[in-house]
C-alpha positions in Angstrom: 0.0 0.0 0.0 1.4 3.4 -1.0 0.8 6.2 1.5 1.4 9.9 1.4 4.4 11.6 3.0 2.0 13.4 5.4 0.7 10.0 6.7 4.2 8.7 7.1 5.1 11.8 9.2 2.0 11.2 11.4 3.0 7.5 12.0 6.5 8.5 13.1 5.3 11.4 15.3 2.7 9.2 17.1 5.4 6.5 17.6 8.3 8.7 18.8 6.4 11.6 20.5 3.1 10.2 21.7 4.6 6.7 22.4 1.8 4.9 20.8 2.2 1.3 20.0 2.1 0.2 16.3 -1.3 -1.5 16.8 -2.8 1.7 18.3 -1.4 3.8 15.4 -2.9 1.3 12.8 -6.3 1.3 14.6 -6.5 5.1 15.0 -5.4 5.9 11.5 -7.4 3.0 10.0 -4.5 1.5 8.1 -3.0 -2.0 8.0 -0.6 -2.8 10.8 1.9 -4.0 8.2 2.0 -0.5 6.7 2.9 0.9 10.1 5.6 -1.7 10.5 7.0 -1.0 7.1 7.2 2.8 7.8 9.0 2.2 11.1 11.4 -0.3 9.4 12.2 2.2 6.7 13.0 4.7 9.4 15.6 2.4 10.8 13.7 1.0 13.8 13.9 -2.7 14.6 10.9 -4.9 13.9 8.4 -5.0 16.7 7.9 -8.3 18.5 9.3 -11.7 17.8 9.4 -12.6 14.1 7.1 -15.5 13.2 8.3 -18.5 11.3 7.3 -18.9 7.7 7.2 -21.6 5.1 9.7 -19.7 3.0 12.4 -19.6 5.7 14.2 -22.9 4.6 14.3 -21.5 1.1 15.6 -18.1 1.9 19.3 -18.9 1.3 18.5 -20.3 -2.1 16.3 -17.3 -3.0 18.9 -14.8 -1.8 21.7 -16.5 -3.8 19.6 -16.7 -6.9 18.6 -13.0 -6.6 22.2 -12.0 -6.1 23.2 -13.7 -9.3 20.0 -12.7 -11.3 18.6 -9.5 -9.7 15.9 -9.1 -12.4 14.5 -12.6 -12.2 10.7 -12.4 -11.9 8.9 -13.6 -8.8 6.7 -15.9 -10.8 9.7 -17.7 -12.2 11.4 -17.9 -8.8 8.1 -19.3 -7.4 8.2 -22.2 -9.8 11.8 -22.9 -8.9 11.2 -23.1 -5.1 7.9 -25.0 -5.7 9.9 -27.7 -7.5 12.1 -27.9 -4.4 9.1 -28.5 -2.0 7.7 -25.0 -1.2 3.9 -25.2 -0.6 2.9 -21.6 -0.1 0.7 -19.5 -2.3 2.0 -17.4 -5.2 0.6 -14.1 -4.1 2.2 -14.3 -0.6 5.5 -15.5 -2.2 5.5 -12.5 -4.5 5.1 -10.2 -1.4 8.0 -11.9 0.3 10.2 -11.6 -2.8 9.6 -7.8 -2.9 11.0 -7.6 0.6 14.1 -9.6 -0.1 14.9 -8.5 -3.6 18.2 -6.4 -3.7 17.7 -2.8 -4.4 20.0 -1.0 -7.0 22.5 1.2 -5.4 22.0 4.9 -6.0 24.7 6.4 -8.2 26.2 9.8 -7.8 27.5 11.8 -10.8 30.2 14.4 -11.0 29.4 17.8 -12.4 30.9 17.9 -15.9 32.6 21.2 -16.8 34.0 22.1 -20.2 36.2 24.7 -21.7 35.0 27.5 -23.9 34.8 26.3 -27.5 35.5 22.7 -26.6 32.2 20.9 -26.7 28.6 21.1 -27.9 25.7 18.6 -27.7 23.1 17.8 -30.3 19.8 15.8 -30.3 16.4 15.4 -31.8 13.1 16.3 -30.0 9.6 15.1 -31.1 7.0 17.8 -31.2 3.9 16.1 -32.5 2.6 16.3 -36.1 1.6 18.9 -38.6 -0.8 18.8 -41.5 0.3 20.0 -44.9 -2.7 19.7 -47.3 -3.3 16.0 -47.5 -0.1 14.9 -45.7 0.4 14.5 -42.0 4.1 14.8 -41.2 6.2 14.5 -38.0 7.5 17.7 -36.5 11.0 17.2 -35.3 13.2 19.8 -33.5 16.9 19.8 -34.0 18.6 21.3 -30.9 22.3 22.0 -30.4 23.7 23.7 -27.3 27.1 25.0 -26.6 28.3 23.3 -23.4 30.2 26.3 -22.0 27.9 29.3 -22.7 24.6 27.2 -23.0 23.7 29.1 -26.2 20.9 27.2 -27.9 20.3 26.7 -31.6 16.8 25.5 -32.6 15.4 24.5 -36.0 12.4 22.4 -37.0 12.2 19.7 -39.7 9.5 17.4 -41.0 11.4 14.2 -40.3 14.6 13.0 -38.5 16.5 11.7 -41.5 20.3 11.9 -41.7 20.2 14.7 -44.3 18.0 16.9 -42.0 20.3 16.0 -39.1 23.3 17.4 -41.0 21.3 20.4 -42.3 20.7 21.3 -38.6 24.5 21.2 -38.0 25.2 23.4 -41.0 22.5 26.0 -39.8 23.9 25.9 -36.3 27.5 26.4 -37.4 26.4 29.3 -39.6 24.5 30.9 -36.7 27.5 30.7 -34.4 30.1 31.3 -37.2 32.1 28.5 -35.8 32.2 24.9 -34.6 33.3 23.3 -31.3 36.1 20.7 -31.3 33.8 17.9 -30.0 30.1 17.3 -30.5 28.4 14.8 -28.2 25.5 12.6 -29.5 23.2 10.0 -28.2 23.5 6.6 -29.9 21.3 7.7 -32.9 21.2 5.7 -36.1 22.2 8.9 -37.9 25.5 8.8 -35.9 26.2 5.2 -34.8 25.4 2.2 -37.1 26.7 -0.4 -34.7 28.2 -0.5 -31.2 29.7 -3.1 -29.0 31.0 -1.5 -25.9 33.7 1.0 -26.9 33.9 -0.5 -30.4 31.8 2.0 -32.5 31.0 2.0 -36.2 30.0 5.5 -37.2 27.8 6.4 -40.2 30.2 7.1 -43.1 28.4 10.2 -44.2 28.7 11.7 -40.7 32.4 10.9 -40.7 32.8 12.7 -44.0 30.8 15.6 -42.6 32.9 15.7 -39.4 36.1 15.6 -41.5 34.9 18.6 -43.6 34.3 20.7 -40.5 37.2 19.2 -38.5 35.3 18.3 -35.3 35.2 15.0 -33.4 31.9 13.1 -33.2 31.6 11.5 -29.8 28.7 9.3 -28.7 28.0 9.2 -25.0 28.3 5.9 -23.1 25.3 3.6 -23.1 22.7 4.5 -20.4 24.7 7.6 -19.5 22.2 10.4 -20.2 23.9 12.7 -17.7 26.8 13.1 -20.1 24.6 15.1 -22.5 22.4 16.6 -19.9 22.8 20.1 -21.3 21.0 19.3 -24.5 18.3 17.3 -22.6 17.6 20.3 -20.4 17.7 22.5 -23.4 14.9 20.4 -25.0 12.8 20.7 -21.9 13.4 24.4 -21.9 12.3 24.6 -25.6 9.1 22.7 -24.8 8.2 24.9 -21.8 9.4 28.3 -22.8 9.0 28.3 -26.6 6.7 25.6 -28.0 3.9 25.5 -25.3 0.9 27.4 -26.7 2.9 28.5 -29.8 0.8 29.3 -32.9 2.4 29.3 -36.4 1.3 29.4 -40.0 3.7 27.0 -41.6 7.2 25.5 -41.0 9.0 28.7 -42.3 7.0 30.8 -39.8 7.8 28.4 -36.9 11.5 28.5 -37.7 11.5 32.3 -38.0 9.9 32.4 -34.5 12.5 29.9 -33.2 15.4 31.9 -34.5 14.1 35.1 -32.9 13.5 33.2 -29.6 17.0 31.9 -29.5 18.5 35.3 -30.0 16.2 37.1 -27.6 14.6 35.1 -24.8 17.0 32.1 -24.7 20.1 34.3 -24.9 19.0 36.7 -22.2 18.6 34.0 -19.5 21.2 33.4 -16.7 24.0 31.1 -17.8 23.8 27.9 -15.7 27.0 27.5 -13.7 27.9 31.2 -14.2 25.1 33.1 -12.5 26.9 36.4 -12.9 26.7 36.1 -16.7 23.9 35.9 -19.2 24.0 33.3 -22.0 24.7 36.1 -24.5 27.6 37.4 -22.4 29.1 33.9 -22.0 28.8 33.2 -25.7 30.7 36.4 -26.4 33.6 34.9 -24.4 33.2 31.5 -26.2 32.8 32.7 -29.8 36.5 33.6 -30.4 37.5 30.1 -29.3 35.3 28.3 -31.8 37.0 26.6 -34.8 36.7 28.6 -38.0 34.3 27.3 -40.7 35.6 26.1 -44.1 35.1 28.4 -47.1 32.5 26.1 -48.6 29.7 24.5 -46.7 29.2 20.8 -46.8 26.6 19.9 -49.6 23.7 18.1 -47.9 21.6 16.5 -50.6 19.3 13.5 -50.5 20.4 11.1 -53.2 18.6 7.9 -54.3 18.1 5.8 -57.3 14.7 5.9 -58.9 13.0 4.3 -61.9 9.9 5.4 -63.8 7.4 2.8 -64.8 5.1 3.1 -67.9 4.2 6.7 -67.0 6.8 9.5 -67.1 6.9 10.0 -63.3 9.2 9.0 -60.5 8.0 8.7 -56.8 9.8 10.6 -54.0 8.6 11.4 -50.5 4.9 10.6 -51.2 4.7 12.6 -54.4 5.3 12.0 -58.2 7.7 14.2 -60.3 7.6 14.2 -64.1 10.5 13.3 -66.3 11.0 13.2 -70.1 9.1 10.2 -71.5 12.3 9.1 -73.3 13.8 8.0 -70.0 11.1 5.7 -68.6 12.1 2.3 -67.5 15.8 3.1 -66.8 17.5 3.8 -63.5 18.0 7.5 -62.7 19.4 9.5 -59.9 17.3 11.8 -57.8 18.9 14.7 -55.9 16.8 16.7 -53.4 17.2 19.4 -50.9 14.5 21.3 -49.0 13.6 23.5 -51.9 14.3 21.6 -55.2 14.2 18.1 -56.6 16.5 17.2 -59.6 16.4 14.0 -61.6 19.6 13.3 -63.5 20.9 10.7 -65.9 24.7 10.6 -65.5 25.8 14.2 -66.0 22.6 15.3 -67.8 19.9 17.1 -65.7 16.6 15.8 -67.0 14.1 17.7 -64.7 14.0 20.3 -62.0 11.0 20.7 -59.7 10.1 22.6 -56.7 9.9 20.2 -53.7 6.5 19.4 -52.4 5.7 18.1 -48.9 2.1 17.3 -49.8 0.9 13.7 -50.3 -0.1 12.1 -53.5 0.7 15.2 -55.7 1.8 15.3 -59.3 4.5 17.9 -59.8 4.8 18.3 -63.6 6.8 20.1 -66.2 4.4 20.9 -69.0 7.1 20.4 -71.6 7.4 16.7 -70.5 3.7 16.1 -71.0 3.4 18.0 -74.2 6.3 16.1 -75.7 4.7 12.8 -74.8 1.3 13.9 -76.3 3.0 15.0 -79.5 4.8 11.7 -79.8 1.6 9.8 -79.3 -0.1 11.8 -82.0 2.8 11.2 -84.4 2.8 7.5 -83.6 -0.9 7.3 -84.5 -0.2 9.1 -87.8 2.7 6.8 -88.6 0.6 3.7 -87.9 -2.2 5.0 -90.2 0.3 5.9 -93.0 1.8 2.4 -92.8 -1.6 0.9 -93.1 -2.5 3.1 -96.1 0.7 2.2 -97.9 0.0 -1.5 -97.5 -3.6 -1.5 -98.8 -3.1 1.4 -101.3 0.5 1.8 -102.4 -0.2 4.9 -104.5 -1.1 6.8 -101.3 2.6 7.2 -100.6 3.1 9.2 -103.7 0.1 11.3 -102.9 1.4 12.1 -99.4 4.8 13.0 -100.8 3.2 15.6 -103.1 1.1 16.9 -100.2 4.2 17.3 -98.1 6.0 19.2 -100.9 3.0 21.7 -101.0 3.2 22.1 -97.2 -0.2 20.5 -96.4 -1.0 19.0 -93.1 -0.2 15.3 -93.5 -2.1 14.3 -90.3 -5.4 15.7 -91.7 -4.8 14.1 -95.2 -4.0 10.8 -93.6 -7.2 10.9 -91.5 -9.3 11.7 -94.5 -7.8 8.8 -96.6 -8.4 6.4 -93.7 -12.1 7.4 -93.6 -12.3 6.8 -97.4 -10.6 3.5 -97.0 -13.2 2.4 -94.4 -16.1 3.3 -96.7 -14.9 2.1 -100.1 -12.2 -0.5 -99.4 -8.6 -0.8 -100.4 -9.1 -1.7 -104.1 -11.4 1.2 -104.9 -9.1 3.6 -103.0 -6.0 2.5 -104.8 -7.8 3.0 -108.2 -9.1 6.4 -107.2 -5.7 7.6 -106.0 -4.0 6.4 -109.1 -6.5 8.3 -111.3 -6.1 11.5 -109.2 -2.3 11.3 -109.5 -2.7 10.9 -113.3 -4.7 14.1 -113.4 -2.2 15.8 -111.1 -4.9 16.3 -108.4 -3.1 15.0 -105.3 -5.7 16.0 -102.7 -8.1 13.8 -100.6 -11.1 15.7 -102.0 -10.0 14.8 -105.6 -9.7 11.2 -104.4 -13.2 11.4 -102.9 -14.7 12.7 -106.2 -13.1 9.9 -108.1 -14.6 7.4 -105.8 -18.0 8.9 -106.1 -17.8 9.0 -109.9 -16.8 5.3 -110.0 -19.7 4.4 -107.7 -22.2 6.2 -109.9 -20.9 4.5 -113.0 -21.6 1.2 -111.4 -25.0 2.5 -110.2 -24.3 1.6 -106.6 -25.8 3.1 -103.5 -23.7 5.5 -101.4 -21.7 3.6 -98.7 -22.6 4.1 -95.1 -19.7 4.2 -92.7 -20.6 2.4 -89.5 -17.7 2.3 -87.1 -18.6 -0.2 -84.5 -16.3 -1.7 -81.9 -15.1 -5.2 -82.6 -16.9 -6.7 -79.6 -20.2 -5.2 -80.9 -19.5 -6.5 -84.4 -18.9 -10.0 -83.0 -22.5 -9.9 -81.6 -24.0 -9.2 -85.0 -24.5 -12.9 -86.0 -27.5 -14.5 -87.6 -29.9 -16.3 -85.3 -31.6 -19.4 -86.6 -35.1 -20.0 -85.2 -35.8 -23.2 -83.4 -38.1 -25.7 -84.9 -41.6 -25.9 -83.3 -42.3 -29.5 -84.3 -41.4 -30.8 -80.9 -44.0 -28.6 -79.3 -46.7 -30.0 -81.7 -45.7 -33.5 -80.7 -46.2 -32.7 -77.0 -49.6 -31.2 -77.7 -50.7 -34.3 -79.6 -49.6 -36.6 -76.8 -51.7 -34.5 -74.3 -54.8 -34.8 -76.5 -54.5 -38.6 -76.7 -54.3 -38.9 -72.9 
């Protein structure tokens, strides 16, 4: 039973001052006598009365040895072990006894860690809920870096905690401070540590390249030693309480603008922990000259991945589709992205540039890509029609050549010839085209007049073009009526009966 601190104080006062017996205290305060005994035992008083014997007493040496070797062994498993050795008590009472005898972890004291100016900074992520961007719901992550000496805070928000955003946060912090510390402490993040076995650490290769560019040492803290990066942990709590609580913002850019102003005003004006006679801004003025200088060129932080377009000229990236030229579908391409732009390249050739979208299910298109595909599809249809015309009416090729020499629209002429072919057939069309070419009248209207004159000479009716789909034409089959003789036979049998 858990009791309040006030009730514990009453038990101790009644026992020491009023000289009440434990039974009297339990009766008057209406609590169990075991609770009173526990409070007195925790205060260092000996147990009241002669201890009673218990079924578990013969098994206590075994239990204590087992708990010493396996401190986290569950009471239910320990109960099965002693029951196999002859213990006959109940499981609930045994669990209570184990809670009394289980060794308690020793409290650990920590040294206060002090650093020199410009020597160390600490970085970490903080989760700040979710934000909606049109149809997308994205995670809002805060990158926080704090200088260990002056406690100056850098804060920037991103829409995920990927490695590229982690490095972008570093670049922004270095730019804000115009320098970098010699050591940066991290938690054992996947963006920093890929694998760790004790002191054997395998860093992320991109982070090592980044650290080499800025000449700082990445240093992960020891496992289960959060106190080593307590400055950034406290900075995250400070950000939640002082900046983010009740904060209203329009979009991510607005939130980051407010965060930048807060870091330079409110956070910089607070007292510097460990140096109460200085503000954070004054302590940073002392630390800034001791920071390492930045290289002339910032590290290029770009998301790079291999993409492939299927049958449509789009590649998928970060929940959205980006258009590419249709000539590059079905082949592996490289996508490069930053927070503002998405580029798709093939080797050294830049195929497409798009503004990056953080929506979901959007199609970001370059109209030239779509128009080129539409134009090719139209040209393909015209070429297929031309090939068919040449096969059934070879003279049509000469007619199209003459039309091209005059500058006529070949697509329109091909479409008209295809309609005449559907009405009159290939033989009639070939004869009409040949006659038109003989008279030097190479135009579809002349071919149509020749076809009409040939039809009238044969005294045929005008053809009617009915363009039905193939599945409809297949249904147009003759139906043979069923003979009704069988029904007459059935009627005759009925009359005889």
